[in-house]
C-alpha positions as CSV (number, residue, x, y, z in Angstrom):
1,M,14.2,-61.6,27.6
2,T,13.6,-58.7,29.9
3,A,10.0,-58.2,29.0
4,D,7.2,-59.5,31.3
5,P,5.9,-62.6,29.5
6,I,2.4,-61.9,30.5
7,L,2.6,-58.4,29.1
8,V,4.1,-59.8,25.9
9,E,1.0,-61.9,25.4
10,I,-1.2,-58.9,26.0
11,V,0.8,-56.7,23.6
12,E,0.9,-59.4,20.9
13,G,-2.8,-60.0,21.2
14,T,-3.5,-56.3,21.0
15,L,-1.4,-55.9,17.9
16,A,-3.3,-58.7,16.2
17,S,-6.6,-57.2,17.3
18,V,-5.8,-53.7,16.0
19,E,-4.6,-55.1,12.7
20,R,-7.9,-57.0,12.2
21,E,-10.0,-54.0,13.4
22,V,-8.3,-51.8,10.8
23,E,-9.0,-54.4,8.0
24,T,-12.6,-54.8,9.2
25,A,-13.1,-51.0,9.1
26,I,-11.7,-50.8,5.6
27,A,-13.9,-53.6,4.3
28,R,-17.0,-52.1,5.8
29,T,-16.5,-48.5,4.5
30,A,-14.6,-48.9,1.2
31,R,-16.4,-48.2,-2.1
32,S,-14.7,-50.4,-4.8
33,P,-15.6,-54.0,-5.3
34,M,-11.9,-54.9,-5.3
35,I,-11.4,-53.6,-1.8
36,R,-14.9,-54.0,-0.3
37,D,-15.9,-57.3,-1.8
38,A,-12.8,-59.1,-3.0
39,H,-10.8,-57.9,0.1
40,D,-7.6,-57.5,-1.9
41,F,-5.8,-55.4,0.7
42,R,-3.8,-55.9,3.8
43,A,-3.0,-53.9,7.0
44,G,0.3,-54.0,9.0
45,I,1.8,-52.6,12.2
46,H,5.4,-51.5,12.4
47,D,7.5,-50.1,15.2
48,R,9.6,-47.0,15.3
49,R,12.5,-49.0,13.9
50,L,10.4,-49.9,10.9
51,R,10.1,-53.5,11.9
52,K,6.9,-55.4,11.0
53,L,5.4,-56.6,14.3
54,T,2.3,-58.5,13.0
55,G,2.6,-61.7,11.1
56,R,-0.8,-62.8,9.9
57,S,-0.1,-61.5,6.4
58,Y,2.5,-59.5,4.4
59,S,2.3,-55.7,4.1
60,A,4.2,-52.9,2.4
61,L,7.2,-51.1,4.0
62,V,7.5,-47.9,6.0
63,Q,11.1,-47.3,4.8
64,P,10.2,-45.1,1.8
65,V,8.0,-42.9,4.0
66,V,10.7,-42.3,6.6
67,R,13.3,-41.8,3.8
68,D,11.4,-38.9,2.4
69,H,9.7,-37.6,5.6
70,P,12.0,-38.0,8.6
71,I,10.3,-39.2,11.8
72,E,11.2,-36.0,13.7
73,T,9.1,-34.0,11.1
74,M,5.9,-36.0,11.6
75,R,3.0,-34.7,13.6
76,P,-0.2,-36.2,15.0
77,G,-2.9,-36.4,12.3
78,D,-0.4,-36.8,9.5
79,V,-1.2,-39.5,6.8
80,F,1.3,-40.5,4.2
81,F,0.6,-42.0,0.8
82,H,2.6,-43.6,-2.0
83,N,2.3,-46.1,-4.9
84,D,5.5,-45.5,-6.8
85,V,7.0,-48.9,-7.5
86,Y,10.6,-47.7,-7.8
87,L,10.5,-45.3,-4.8
88,S,8.8,-47.8,-2.5
89,E,12.0,-49.7,-1.5
90,G,10.5,-52.9,-2.9
91,G,7.2,-52.7,-0.9
92,I,4.9,-51.8,-3.8
93,G,4.7,-54.1,-6.9
94,H,2.5,-52.2,-9.3
95,L,0.7,-48.9,-9.4
96,P,-2.8,-50.0,-8.5
97,D,-1.4,-51.0,-5.0
98,L,-2.0,-47.8,-3.0
99,C,-0.4,-47.5,0.4
100,V,-1.5,-45.4,3.3
101,T,0.8,-44.9,6.4
102,V,-0.1,-43.3,9.7
103,P,2.4,-42.6,12.5
104,V,1.5,-43.4,16.1
105,F,2.4,-40.9,18.8
106,H,3.1,-41.2,22.6
107,D,4.2,-38.1,24.6
108,G,4.9,-36.3,21.3
109,D,7.2,-38.9,19.8
110,V,6.5,-41.4,17.0
111,V,6.5,-44.9,18.5
112,A,4.9,-47.0,15.7
113,F,3.2,-47.0,12.4
114,V,-0.1,-48.4,11.1
115,Q,-0.2,-49.1,7.4
116,A,-2.8,-50.3,4.8
117,F,-2.2,-51.1,1.1
118,G,-4.4,-52.7,-1.4
119,H,-5.2,-53.2,-5.1
120,H,-7.6,-50.5,-6.3
121,D,-9.8,-50.4,-9.3
122,D,-8.1,-47.7,-11.4
123,I,-5.2,-45.2,-11.1
124,G,-5.1,-44.1,-14.8
125,G,-2.9,-45.5,-17.5
126,A,-3.5,-47.0,-20.9
127,V,-6.4,-49.3,-20.1
128,P,-9.2,-49.5,-17.5
129,G,-7.8,-51.1,-14.3
130,S,-4.3,-49.7,-14.8
131,M,-2.8,-53.1,-15.9
132,P,-2.0,-52.8,-19.6
133,S,-0.7,-56.3,-20.5
134,H,1.4,-54.9,-23.4
135,A,2.9,-52.0,-21.6
136,R,6.6,-51.3,-22.4
137,S,7.0,-48.5,-19.8
138,A,5.8,-47.6,-16.3
139,F,4.4,-44.4,-17.8
140,E,1.7,-46.4,-19.6
141,E,0.6,-48.0,-16.3
142,G,-0.9,-45.1,-14.4
143,L,-0.2,-42.2,-12.0
144,M,3.0,-42.6,-10.0
145,V,3.0,-40.9,-6.6
146,P,6.1,-40.9,-4.5
147,P,5.7,-40.7,-0.7
148,I,3.7,-37.6,0.0
149,K,1.8,-36.2,3.0
150,L,-1.8,-36.8,2.1
151,W,-3.1,-35.4,5.4
152,D,-1.3,-32.7,7.3
153,R,-2.2,-32.7,11.1
154,G,-5.6,-34.0,10.3
155,V,-6.3,-31.8,7.3
156,P,-6.6,-33.7,3.9
157,N,-4.5,-32.4,1.0
158,E,-7.4,-31.7,-1.3
159,A,-5.1,-30.8,-4.2
160,A,-3.4,-34.1,-4.1
161,L,-6.7,-36.0,-3.8
162,R,-8.1,-34.1,-6.7
163,I,-5.1,-34.9,-8.9
164,M,-5.4,-38.7,-8.1
165,T,-9.1,-38.9,-8.6
166,R,-8.8,-36.8,-11.8
167,N,-6.5,-39.5,-13.2
168,S,-8.8,-42.4,-12.3
169,R,-11.6,-43.7,-14.4
170,M,-13.4,-44.6,-11.2
171,P,-12.9,-41.3,-9.2
172,D,-15.7,-41.9,-6.7
173,S,-14.5,-45.4,-5.8
174,L,-10.9,-44.2,-5.5
175,A,-11.9,-41.3,-3.2
176,G,-14.1,-43.6,-1.1
177,D,-11.4,-46.2,-0.7
178,L,-8.8,-43.6,0.3
179,D,-11.2,-42.1,2.9
180,A,-11.8,-45.6,4.3
181,E,-8.1,-46.5,4.5
182,C,-7.0,-43.2,6.0
183,S,-9.8,-43.2,8.6
184,A,-9.1,-46.9,9.5
185,C,-5.4,-46.3,9.9
186,L,-6.0,-43.2,12.1
187,M,-8.3,-45.3,14.2
188,G,-5.7,-48.0,14.5
189,A,-3.1,-45.4,15.5
190,R,-5.4,-44.3,18.4
191,R,-5.8,-47.9,19.6
192,L,-2.0,-48.3,19.7
193,A,-1.5,-45.0,21.4
194,D,-3.8,-46.3,24.1
195,L,-1.6,-49.3,24.5
196,F,1.4,-47.1,25.1
197,A,-0.5,-44.9,27.5
198,R,-1.6,-47.9,29.5
199,Y,1.7,-49.7,29.9
200,G,4.4,-47.1,29.1
201,R,6.7,-46.8,26.1
202,A,9.7,-48.7,27.6
203,A,7.6,-51.8,28.6
204,V,5.7,-51.9,25.2
205,E,8.9,-51.6,23.2
206,E,10.5,-54.4,25.3
207,C,7.5,-56.5,24.2
208,F,8.1,-55.6,20.6
209,D,11.7,-56.8,20.9
210,A,10.5,-60.0,22.6
211,I,7.9,-60.7,19.9
212,I,10.5,-60.3,17.0
213,D,13.2,-62.2,18.9
214,S,10.9,-65.1,19.5
215,T,10.2,-65.5,15.8
216,T,13.9,-65.5,15.0
217,R,14.6,-68.2,17.6
218,T,11.6,-70.3,16.6
219,F,12.3,-70.3,12.9
220,R,16.0,-71.2,13.5
221,R,15.2,-74.0,16.0
222,E,12.0,-75.5,14.5
223,L,12.3,-75.0,10.8
224,L,15.8,-74.2,9.5
225,A,17.3,-77.0,11.6
226,K,15.4,-79.4,9.3
227,I,17.3,-78.3,6.1
228,P,20.5,-80.2,5.6
229,D,23.6,-78.0,5.1
230,G,24.5,-77.6,1.5
231,T,23.8,-75.8,-1.8
232,Y,20.7,-76.4,-3.8
233,V,19.5,-75.0,-7.1
234,W,16.0,-74.7,-8.7
235,E,14.5,-72.6,-11.4
236,D,11.0,-71.9,-12.7
237,Y,9.6,-69.7,-15.4
238,A,7.1,-67.1,-16.4
239,E,5.8,-68.0,-19.9
240,H,5.2,-64.7,-21.6
241,D,5.5,-61.0,-20.9
242,G,2.8,-59.5,-23.2
243,V,5.3,-58.1,-25.7
244,D,7.6,-60.9,-26.9
245,P,6.3,-64.3,-28.1
246,P,5.9,-66.9,-25.3
247,R,9.3,-68.0,-24.0
248,L,10.9,-69.1,-20.7
249,H,11.6,-66.2,-18.4
250,A,13.6,-67.8,-15.7
251,Q,13.7,-67.1,-12.0
252,R,16.5,-69.1,-10.4
253,I,17.4,-69.6,-6.7
254,T,20.6,-71.0,-5.4
255,L,20.0,-71.8,-1.8
256,T,23.0,-72.2,0.5
257,V,22.3,-73.5,4.0
258,D,24.7,-73.3,7.0
259,A,23.0,-73.9,10.3
260,S,26.0,-72.8,12.3
261,A,26.2,-69.4,10.5
262,D,24.8,-66.2,12.0
263,V,22.7,-65.9,8.8
264,P,21.9,-69.6,8.0
265,L,20.1,-69.1,4.7
266,V,21.6,-67.4,1.6
267,I,19.2,-67.0,-1.3
268,D,21.1,-66.1,-4.5
269,F,19.0,-65.0,-7.6
270,T,21.9,-65.1,-10.0
271,G,20.7,-66.8,-13.2
272,T,17.4,-64.9,-13.3
273,S,16.5,-63.8,-16.8
274,P,17.0,-60.2,-18.1
275,Q,14.2,-57.8,-17.5
276,A,11.3,-58.3,-19.8
277,K,10.1,-55.8,-22.3
278,G,6.6,-56.3,-21.0
279,P,5.2,-55.7,-17.5
280,I,6.2,-58.9,-15.6
281,N,9.2,-57.3,-13.9
282,H,9.4,-56.9,-10.1
283,A,11.6,-54.3,-8.4
284,G,12.7,-56.5,-5.5
285,D,16.3,-55.5,-4.9
286,Y,15.8,-52.5,-2.7
287,A,16.4,-52.2,1.1
288,G,18.4,-55.4,1.0
289,G,15.4,-57.3,-0.3
290,V,13.7,-56.9,3.1
291,F,10.2,-57.1,1.5
292,L,11.1,-60.3,-0.4
293,K,12.5,-61.9,2.8
294,K,9.1,-61.5,4.5
295,W,7.2,-62.5,1.4
296,L,9.1,-65.8,0.9
297,A,9.6,-66.8,4.6
298,P,6.0,-68.3,5.0
299,V,7.1,-71.1,2.6
300,L,9.4,-72.3,5.5
301,R,6.4,-73.0,7.7
302,N,5.8,-76.1,5.7
303,L,8.8,-77.6,7.6
304,A,6.9,-77.5,10.9
305,D,6.2,-80.7,12.7
306,T,2.5,-80.5,12.1
307,P,0.1,-78.3,10.0
308,E,-1.4,-77.0,13.3
309,R,2.1,-75.8,14.4
310,A,2.7,-74.2,11.0
311,A,-0.5,-72.2,11.4
312,E,0.7,-70.9,14.7
313,L,3.9,-69.4,13.3
314,D,3.7,-65.7,12.4
315,V,6.1,-64.1,9.9
316,N,7.2,-60.8,11.2
317,E,10.5,-58.9,11.1
318,G,12.1,-61.7,13.1
319,V,12.7,-63.7,9.9
320,V,14.8,-61.0,8.3
321,P,18.1,-61.7,10.3
322,L,18.0,-65.3,9.2
323,I,18.1,-64.7,5.4
324,E,20.7,-63.0,3.2
325,M,19.6,-62.1,-0.4
326,R,22.0,-61.8,-3.2
327,F,20.7,-60.1,-6.4
328,P,22.2,-60.1,-9.8
329,E,23.3,-56.9,-11.6
330,K,20.7,-54.3,-12.6
331,G,18.6,-55.2,-15.5
332,T,17.0,-58.5,-14.6
333,L,13.4,-59.6,-13.8
334,L,14.1,-58.9,-10.1
335,T,16.4,-55.9,-10.6
336,P,14.6,-53.9,-13.4
337,V,15.7,-50.4,-14.4
338,F,13.2,-47.6,-14.3
339,P,10.9,-47.1,-16.2
340,A,10.5,-50.9,-16.9
341,P,6.8,-51.8,-16.6
342,T,5.7,-53.9,-13.6
343,N,1.9,-54.2,-13.5
344,A,1.9,-58.0,-14.1
345,R,4.8,-58.6,-11.6
346,T,2.7,-61.4,-10.0
347,F,4.2,-63.7,-12.7
348,V,7.5,-63.3,-11.0
349,I,6.9,-62.6,-7.4
350,L,4.4,-65.5,-7.1
351,R,6.7,-67.8,-9.0
352,L,9.4,-67.2,-6.5
353,L,7.3,-68.8,-3.8
354,G,7.3,-72.0,-5.9
355,V,10.9,-71.7,-6.7
356,L,11.8,-71.6,-3.0
357,A,9.5,-74.5,-2.3
358,G,11.1,-76.4,-5.2
359,V,14.6,-75.9,-4.0
360,L,13.6,-76.8,-0.4
361,A,11.9,-79.9,-1.8
362,K,15.3,-81.0,-3.3
363,A,17.0,-80.3,0.0
364,T,14.5,-82.1,2.2
365,G,13.6,-85.1,0.1
366,G,10.3,-83.8,-1.1
367,R,8.8,-82.6,2.1
368,M,7.6,-79.3,0.6
369,P,4.2,-78.8,-1.2
370,A,3.9,-79.0,-5.0
371,D,3.5,-75.9,-7.0
372,Q,0.5,-73.5,-7.2
373,E,-0.6,-70.4,-9.0
374,T,-3.4,-68.9,-7.0
375,I,-3.9,-65.4,-8.5
376,R,-4.9,-64.0,-11.8
377,Y,-7.0,-61.0,-12.9
378,T,-9.9,-61.4,-15.2
379,G,-12.7,-59.1,-16.0
380,V,-14.8,-57.1,-18.5
381,Y,-15.4,-53.4,-19.0
382,G,-17.8,-51.4,-21.0
383,E,-20.8,-49.1,-20.6
384,D,-24.3,-49.7,-19.3
385,D,-27.2,-47.4,-18.4
386,R,-25.2,-46.0,-15.5
387,G,-22.2,-45.2,-17.6
388,P,-18.7,-46.7,-17.8
389,Y,-18.0,-49.8,-15.6
390,L,-15.2,-52.1,-14.8
391,M,-15.7,-55.6,-13.4
392,R,-12.4,-57.1,-12.4
393,E,-12.0,-60.2,-10.3
394,V,-9.0,-61.9,-8.7
395,L,-9.8,-65.6,-9.0
396,G,-7.7,-68.1,-7.1
397,G,-6.7,-71.6,-8.0
398,G,-5.7,-74.9,-6.4
399,S,-2.8,-75.1,-4.0
400,G,-0.3,-77.8,-4.2
401,G,-0.6,-81.3,-2.7
402,R,1.4,-81.7,0.5
403,H,3.1,-84.7,2.2
404,H,0.2,-85.0,4.6
405,A,-2.9,-83.8,2.7
406,D,-4.4,-82.8,-0.6
407,G,-4.1,-79.2,-1.8
408,E,-6.8,-76.7,-1.0
409,D,-9.4,-75.8,-3.7
410,T,-9.8,-72.3,-5.1
411,V,-7.6,-70.4,-2.7
412,H,-6.1,-67.0,-3.1
413,I,-2.6,-65.9,-2.2
414,V,-4.0,-62.9,-0.3
415,P,-5.5,-64.1,3.0
416,D,-9.2,-63.5,3.4
417,S,-9.6,-62.6,-0.2
418,R,-12.5,-64.0,-2.2
419,N,-14.3,-64.0,-5.5
420,I,-17.0,-61.4,-6.1
421,P,-20.4,-62.7,-5.0
422,V,-22.6,-63.7,-7.9
423,E,-25.6,-61.7,-6.5
424,F,-23.6,-58.5,-6.3
425,A,-22.0,-59.0,-9.8
426,E,-25.4,-59.6,-11.5
427,A,-27.0,-56.7,-9.7
428,R,-24.2,-54.2,-10.6
429,W,-23.0,-55.3,-14.1
430,P,-24.7,-56.4,-17.3
431,L,-23.8,-60.0,-17.0
432,L,-25.1,-63.4,-15.8
433,V,-23.0,-65.9,-14.0
434,E,-24.2,-69.2,-15.4
435,R,-21.8,-71.4,-13.6
436,L,-19.4,-71.1,-10.6
437,G,-17.9,-74.3,-9.4
438,L,-14.8,-76.5,-9.2
439,A,-12.8,-77.3,-12.4
440,V,-13.0,-81.1,-12.6
441,D,-9.7,-82.9,-13.0
442,S,-7.7,-79.6,-12.7
443,G,-5.7,-80.7,-9.6
444,G,-2.5,-82.6,-10.3
445,P,-2.8,-86.3,-9.7
446,G,-0.8,-87.6,-6.7
447,E,-0.9,-89.6,-3.6
448,F,-2.1,-86.3,-2.3
449,R,-4.0,-84.5,-5.0
450,G,-3.5,-80.9,-6.0
451,G,-6.3,-78.5,-5.2
452,L,-8.8,-77.6,-7.9
453,G,-9.3,-74.3,-9.6
454,Y,-12.5,-72.4,-10.5
455,D,-14.8,-73.2,-13.4
456,K,-16.7,-69.9,-14.1
457,H,-19.1,-69.1,-17.0
458,I,-20.2,-65.5,-17.6
459,R,-22.8,-64.6,-20.1
460,M,-22.6,-60.9,-21.3
461,L,-25.9,-59.0,-21.6
462,R,-24.2,-56.1,-23.5
463,D,-21.3,-55.7,-25.7
464,A,-18.1,-55.3,-23.7
465,H,-14.4,-56.0,-23.7
466,F,-12.6,-58.9,-21.9
467,M,-9.3,-58.5,-20.0
468,S,-7.0,-61.0,-18.5
469,I,-3.6,-60.9,-16.6
470,A,-2.7,-64.5,-16.1
471,D,0.2,-66.8,-16.2
472,R,0.3,-70.6,-16.3
473,S,-1.8,-70.7,-19.5
474,I,0.9,-72.8,-21.2
475,L,3.1,-74.1,-18.3
476,S,1.5,-76.1,-15.5
477,C,1.9,-76.1,-11.8
478,W,4.5,-78.8,-11.3
479,G,4.1,-81.9,-9.2
480,V,6.7,-83.1,-6.7
481,N,8.0,-86.4,-5.4
482,G,6.3,-88.3,-8.1
483,G,3.2,-86.2,-8.2
484,R,1.8,-85.0,-11.6
485,A,1.4,-81.5,-12.8
486,G,-2.0,-79.7,-12.5
487,R,-4.0,-78.3,-15.4
488,P,-3.1,-74.8,-16.7
489,F,-5.3,-71.7,-16.9
490,R,-7.8,-71.6,-19.7
491,V,-10.2,-68.9,-21.0
492,D,-12.4,-69.2,-24.1
493,I,-15.2,-66.9,-25.4
494,D,-17.8,-69.1,-27.2
495,G,-15.1,-71.7,-27.8
496,E,-12.4,-69.3,-29.0
497,P,-9.3,-69.6,-26.8
498,M,-7.9,-66.5,-25.3
499,D,-4.3,-65.7,-24.4
500,G,-3.4,-65.3,-20.8
501,L,-2.6,-61.6,-21.4
502,V,-5.5,-59.7,-23.0
503,D,-6.4,-56.0,-22.7
504,D,-9.5,-55.4,-24.8
505,H,-10.9,-58.5,-26.6
506,P,-14.4,-57.7,-27.8
507,V,-17.3,-59.7,-26.3
508,R,-20.7,-59.5,-27.9
509,A,-24.0,-59.6,-26.0
510,G,-25.0,-63.2,-25.5
511,Q,-21.5,-64.6,-25.7
512,V,-20.2,-66.7,-22.8
513,I,-16.8,-66.3,-21.2
514,R,-15.6,-69.6,-19.7
515,I,-12.8,-69.3,-17.2
516,R,-10.9,-72.3,-15.8
517,T,-8.2,-71.5,-13.3
518,T,-5.1,-73.5,-12.5
519,G,-5.0,-76.7,-10.4
520,G,-2.2,-77.3,-8.0
521,G,0.5,-79.9,-8.6
522,G,0.2,-83.3,-7.0
523,W,2.4,-84.7,-4.3
524,G,3.6,-88.3,-4.4
525,D,2.9,-91.1,-6.9
526,P,-0.8,-91.1,-7.9
527,F,-0.7,-94.9,-8.0
528,D,-0.1,-94.8,-4.3
529,R,-3.3,-92.9,-3.6
530,D,-5.9,-94.9,-1.7
531,P,-8.4,-96.1,-4.3
532,E,-11.3,-95.3,-1.9
533,R,-10.2,-91.6,-1.8
534,V,-10.2,-91.6,-5.6
535,A,-13.7,-93.0,-5.6
536,A,-14.8,-90.3,-3.1
537,D,-13.3,-87.6,-5.4
538,V,-15.4,-89.0,-8.3
539,R,-18.5,-88.9,-6.2
540,D,-17.7,-85.3,-5.1
541,G,-17.2,-84.3,-8.8
542,K,-13.5,-83.4,-8.3
543,V,-12.2,-86.2,-10.5
544,S,-13.9,-87.7,-13.5
545,P,-14.3,-91.4,-14.0
546,E,-11.9,-91.2,-16.9
547,G,-9.4,-89.3,-14.7
548,A,-9.7,-92.0,-12.0
549,R,-8.8,-94.6,-14.5
550,D,-6.1,-92.8,-16.6
551,D,-4.4,-90.7,-13.8
552,Y,-4.8,-93.0,-10.8
553,G,-5.3,-96.5,-12.3
554,V,-8.5,-96.9,-10.4
555,V,-11.3,-99.0,-12.0
556,L,-14.8,-98.2,-10.7
557,A,-17.9,-100.4,-11.1
558,G,-21.2,-98.8,-10.1
559,G,-19.2,-96.2,-8.2
560,A,-17.3,-98.8,-6.1
561,V,-13.7,-99.7,-6.5
562,D,-13.0,-102.9,-8.4
563,R,-9.9,-104.0,-6.3
564,A,-8.6,-106.7,-8.6
565,A,-9.0,-104.7,-11.8
566,T,-7.4,-101.7,-10.1
567,E,-4.3,-103.6,-9.0
568,A,-3.9,-105.1,-12.5
569,L,-4.3,-101.7,-14.2
570,R,-1.9,-99.9,-11.8
571,A,0.8,-102.6,-12.4
572,E,0.3,-102.2,-16.2
573,L,0.5,-98.3,-16.0
574,R,3.6,-98.4,-13.7
575,A,5.4,-100.6,-16.1
576,A,4.5,-98.4,-19.1
577,R,5.5,-95.2,-17.3
578,G,8.7,-96.3,-15.6
579,P,10.0,-94.6,-12.4
580,A,7.9,-91.5,-11.5
581,P,9.9,-88.3,-12.0
582,F,10.7,-86.2,-8.9
583,F,9.4,-83.1,-10.6
584,D,6.7,-83.1,-13.3
585,R,6.3,-79.9,-15.2
586,G,3.5,-81.0,-17.4
587,P,3.2,-81.1,-21.2
588,G,3.6,-77.4,-21.8
589,F,7.2,-77.2,-20.7
590,P,8.9,-78.6,-23.8
591,R,6.9,-76.3,-26.1
592,L,8.8,-73.2,-24.9
593,S,12.5,-72.2,-25.2
594,G,14.4,-70.0,-22.9
595,G,17.7,-70.2,-24.7
596,R,19.2,-72.4,-22.0
597,P,21.2,-75.5,-22.8
598,H,19.0,-78.6,-22.3
599,A,21.6,-80.1,-20.0
600,D,21.2,-77.1,-17.7
601,V,17.4,-77.5,-17.5
602,D,17.8,-81.3,-17.0
603,L,20.2,-80.7,-14.1
604,L,17.7,-78.3,-12.5
605,D,14.9,-80.8,-12.9
606,G,16.9,-83.6,-11.2
607,H,16.6,-84.5,-7.6
608,T,20.1,-83.3,-6.7
609,A,21.8,-80.1,-7.8
């Protein structure tokens, strides 16, 4: 390394600070609840070579902008915009994700990029929120914008802005969000320009190289070295696509590990199901899968020696040289052909995180966390005295149990994201939140329990329509290494169960929408869990007394553990159950068919490939 190590620390800290400052500015000035309150957006910093420098979170890509607008044509004050899934090189998953990119200049040359992208309220399409669950084509999902110059040398393109806001049901929110994101990224670009002015381009770019190279070395040395060489296979499923009846839509990973190779990990997606008629496809096979490499790489951090060390490891462009991705032919869930719909692509891209964790669990003897499903969209829309409204919320769920700890409760896949505050929701929309708490018994039983999901009850004060984009309403988040599966997603309206994919189910004033989000899978045999920890879960309201007895074999008397009765019951339950399975998919799995031979599924469920 030729860079000054002290300067590397300064530059790395500055990048992280600028990224956070950009996000803070957006959160404080945006208009829509999805951006301002739920914080469903990210910022990222990239260098002139289009490499992601920051690693606190994922971001979109600069490649599509540079493809359509060469670097040498860019000028100070330019702002670029796109949301076209098929022209984003894999960086945009669905049309509500709008992306703003600003070049950074030093001595007249582009030296870096600041980017923000997030999930916005509405960009047109067949239903409010631009996520029609029964879409058969991208043309039903909203306005598609390829990379365009939204600001030219500091002057906004009013015609383009007018077209976009005209296509939105929430034009004021959209305009306000875009203003916030453009201004925040321009501010971030000024901050980075100051960094170059202070230390010089050559020195700063040497630091960029050092930051990325350090990530490559660290991941190879500390994480990949813990995966035995070999080939491992695992597969998981989305359960419905909004058009066809529920069935298994497979995402398969064949992982080949060779620690001595220049590229030690090969991830082969062959065996992934054909593209769906409905909107669960994800266009991931562009730019060599560079977006998916950075999206999946955080799973590897679970191999770190300690949780504290895992939290220190950023995922920047340094992970890209360590992974080769092999995609199947065009026309699969991961290689859809335009104009296949993609608005519910979370069913696939989030499942891939679990598929990689599952295949690594097989490779490492169960060291990886159990499964989780920590994102789904629920909401209502209608009209009140102020006109049309849309309340859409991204509710998290429980994460999977780990070899060292229980899963986390009600987490969201997007860092820093959150549920919409009750006080804001009740002040803005015609509804009352009658309950917001943890879903008891939702976490998968295990030596380390899966995290719990939300239990939320909403009483409507006016007639409206309910909407949901959610998977894992039939299948459960699987347990690993003897752990049990978590509870699936559930919604009912006054006791009437709803499907996971709903566009416009009527809700009458006075009716109550009850939402119970997924619990993470458990890790390890639940009969090995310390009975005192089970008793504490019961006191905390996370596990019911019935769950303590049936799932953990723990007998409580007056809130205290009856040791003798517990030992006897656990022995009885172990004998009745037999050996704990390495993976537990839960009771919903046999109810669906994917057309695969049962022997093939059994092979994938086994401990060894």
